[in-house]
N, C-alpha and C positions, 0 to 999 in steps of 0.2 A: 449408605456407607459412610464411614468416618473420613472426613476430608483432611488431608495433610496440608499444612500451610505452605504455600509456594513462596519462593524468594526470587526476586529479580532486581537487577541493577538497571537504571535508566535515567534519562533526563527529560525535562519538560519540552525541550526543543526538538526531540526526536519523534517524528511521526510514527515510527514503529513502536516506540515505548508507549505512546498514547493509544495506538491501536490495541496493544496487549492489555493495557489497564482497562480500557473500555470493555473489552471482551471478558476479562476476569470479573469485572463488576456485574455484567449481564449474566454470566454463568454462575455467579455467586461462589466463586472459588476463592477461599481465603488466601491472602498474600501479604508478604512484607516487602516493601519497596525500599531499596537502598538508593537514595538520590546521588547520582554521580559516581560514587565509589562503594564497593562492597567491602566487608571486613577483610582485613589483611590476609587471613588464612584461606580465603576462598579461592578456588582454582580459576585460572584464566582460560578462556576458550582459545582454540587455535587461531581463530580470526576474531579480532576485537571489534565487535559490533554491539549496538544497543537496540533493544534491550538484551541483556544477558540473563537467562533464566537458569536457576540452579535446581536440578533434580537430585533426588537421592538415588545413587546407583545400587546395584545388587549387593555390593559389599558394604553398603551404608555410607560410602563416601559421596561427597557432593560431586555432581557432574555439571559442568557449565555448557549451556547450549545457546546458540544464537540462530537467527533467521525465524521470523515470526510465523511463516507458513508451516514448516514442519513442527514447530512448537505447538501451534494450534491443533494439528492432527494428533500429536502425542497426548495432549490434554483430553482429546475426545475419547481416547482409550482409557484414561484414568478417571474421568468424570463424565459419565454418560448423560446426566441430567442437563436439560436446557442446552441442547446441542446447537452449535452455530453452523452446522452443515446439514443441508436437506437430506432426507432419506432417499428420495428419488434420485437415481444415478445420473440421469440427464440434467436435472436441476442442479445437482451438486457440481457437475462439470461446468455449468454456466457460472456458478458461484466461484469456482476455482479460476475461471478465465477472468472474471471481473476483478477478483482479488489480485490476480497477477498484474492486470492492467493498472490498478490503483497503486500497487507497490512499486512497479517498475516504470510506468509511464508518468503517472501523476506526480511522482517525485521529481520529474524534470521541471515542470513549472514551479514546484515548491522550491527547489534549489536555485532555479533561475531567478525568480522574483526576489528571493532572500539575498542574493549576492550580486545580481546584475544591476539593481536599482539603488541609487545612493541613499534614499530615505530608508529603504529596507535594511541596507547594510548597517547604517547608523543606529537603527532600532534594535536589530537582533544581536549585534556583537556584545554589548554589555550584558544583555539578558542571558546569553549563553554562559558568561562568566558567573554571574550572580546565581543562576539556577544551580550551578554546581558548587559554588563557594559563596554562600550568602554573607559570610563574615569578612570577605575580601575588602581591603581598603579601596576607596574610590580611585586613588592614584594607580595602584597596582591593577585594578580592573580595567582602567583606561589603557594602560600599556598592553595588557594581555589581549584586550579587545582589538587593538590596532594590529597586533601580530596575527591574531586569528582571522581578521578580515582580509589581510593580505594573502594569507595562505588559502583561504576558501575561495576568494575571488579568482585566484590563479588556477583553481580546480574546476571552474565553470565548464571548461571544454570536456571534462570527463563525463558529464551527463549530457553533452551535446549542445550546451548553450553557447552560442557565438553569434556574431552579427548576422550570419546567413540564416540561422535557425530561430532567432529570437521571436520574430513575428509568428512563425508557425507554432511555437510553443505556447505563446500567449493566446492565439486564436483557438487552439485546441482546448485550453482551459475555459475560455468563454463558452464554447459549445458544450463542454462537459457540465458546467453549472446549469445551463439551460436544460440539458437532458436529465440531470438529477432532479431538478425542480419538477419536471413532468412525472418522474417515477414516484417521488414522495407524495405528490398529489393523489396518486391512485390508492396506495395502501400504506404508505409510510416508510417503506424500505424497498431495496432493490428487487427483492424476490418475494414480496408480499407484505403481510402485516407483522412479520417476525424478522428480526435482524439476523443476518448471516455473516460469515467471515468476510464476504465481499463488502458489506456495509462497514465493518470495523476497519477494513483496509482503506476505504474511502474516507472514513472519519479521521484516520490517522493523518492523512495528507491535509485534509481540510482543517484539522486542529491547528495547523500552521498557516495555511493559505487564507483561511477565512477568519482567523482569530488573532494571529501574531504579526504577520507581515502586513504593514500598512497599505501597500499598493494593491495586492490582490484581495485583502480584507475589504477595502472600500469598493472594489470592483464586484466582489461577491455580494455584498449588501445591496449594491445598486441593481445587480442582475436579478437577485432572488432573496427577498427577506425570508422566504420559506426555507431555503437551503441554509441560510445563516442560523435560523432558529433550530433547524434539525441538528446542527453540530452541537449545540448546547444540550439537546435532549439525549443524544447518543453518548455523551460523556459518561452518563450513569443511567443504565437501563436495568438496574438491579430489581426494580419493581415492575418491569414489563412482563406480560404473560408470554408463554412459550408453548403454543398449541400447534400440533402438526397440521391442522386444517388452515392455519394462517399462511402457509406457503402457497404460492401460485402452483397450479398444475403445470406440467411441462408445456402443454399446448398454450396455456395462457402466457407463460413466461416467454416463449418464443415469439409470440405476437407483441407483447408489451416491451420486451427488451430489444426488439429489432433496431430501433434508432441508436441505442447505446452500442450494440454489437457492430453496427455499421461504423460508428466512430472508432471503435477498437480496430476494425478492419481498415480504417482510413489512415490511422497514424501508428498504432502500436505494432500490429502484425507486420507491416512493411519494414519497421525497424528491426524486429526480431529476425525476419528473413535476411535483411542486409547484414546484420551482425553474425548470423549463422554462416552466411556465405563467406564473410571475411575470415571467420575462424577456420573454416574448412580450407580456405586458400592459404592460410598462414599469414594473412595480412595484418598489420597493426592498426589499420584504420577502416572504419565503416564508411562507405561512400555509396549512398543509395538515394532513391527518390521517395519522398513521403508527401502525399497530397500534391503531387506534381512539382515539388521543389526539392532542391538538393539538400540532403542531410549528411553531415560528416561529423564524426567523433571517433575517439579511440575505441577499439573493440572491447567488449565486456564479456569475459568468459562465463560469468554467472548467468547472464541473460541468454547465453547459448543453452545453458541447462534448463532455463525456464521454458523455452520453446520445446526442447526435447521432452520435458516432463508433461507439458500439456498434450503433446502428440501421443505420448505413452498412455495418458489417462483416457484419451479418446479411443485408442485401440482396445482398451480394457472394457469399454462399454458393451453391454449386451446388444445384439443386432437391432432390437426394436428401438432402443434409445438412440443408437448411432444413426439409424434410418430417419428418426424424427429430427435430429440435430443437423445432419449433413446438408440438406438443401438450404436451410436458413444460414448456416455458416458460410456456405458457398456464395449465397446472394449478398451477404454482408461483408464480403472480402476477407473472410476468415478461413478460407478453404485450406490454407497451409496447415491448419491444425489436424486435418485428416490425413496428412502425408506421413510417410515413415520417417521416424527420427533419424 
């Protein structure tokens, strides 16, 4: 099929922009990237997030779309070759779950390290200015960097980063790097010898944590040279093969992924449950236990939708896939995914 060139707006400091770019390269989908700003006539999405992808609507007009997960699913219908989603429904569910964990939990250490640590704040603030405006004068960049630092540091609580949760966030990142090291050692990627949407979501967060932010970058390198090298490889997988036999079978995946699923059940699912309970009660704050410690942050309506979407996808599975997944999810602390939304 003839491929239409995709257009998107993004910035190098956005893990979701980097996620999409790596996926587009792997899938060999032609694209034009507008760094920082799109041409003036381009439509704005209802919610301004990055990356913003511009599709051609039925009337030929551009349609602006944000949120990497539904964008990836839409691209699957447009470009069937070199899919980033496994054909096996149970394996695809695991990919969805890990992608969601990477997008919504790993972004907590990303934001935390970026703005809670002095060295990281001082490193990232000017980069964020120059990534978007490379011709900006040094004096103006310094002024804008200071303003941006103050604003972002004040928003740490939005992702749950505060003195009570800092250790929990950092410990969860250490465990994740060690778990990813073991997964890469087996076949190279989370679900086998072929990258999935889950890998690109992980890469997006690590493109900042392992490469840009000095504190977690040094930590990542110390914990696992393998993971640090993997990030460089995933940046451009356009030359990688994409064979169906490269995926794990569902039985293999459930065995191999059990440690990672246990980590997801240890930190991310309790947060999703606490957030959903607060939303249902009409509370403005999440106050729950994660890993035996108190977690508190403002409620996040979008992450309420994340839990509902995962539960809905589980209900849509055929009985044989659901029956294979259910006991492992229960044993890993992910039983809430089998509940009614």
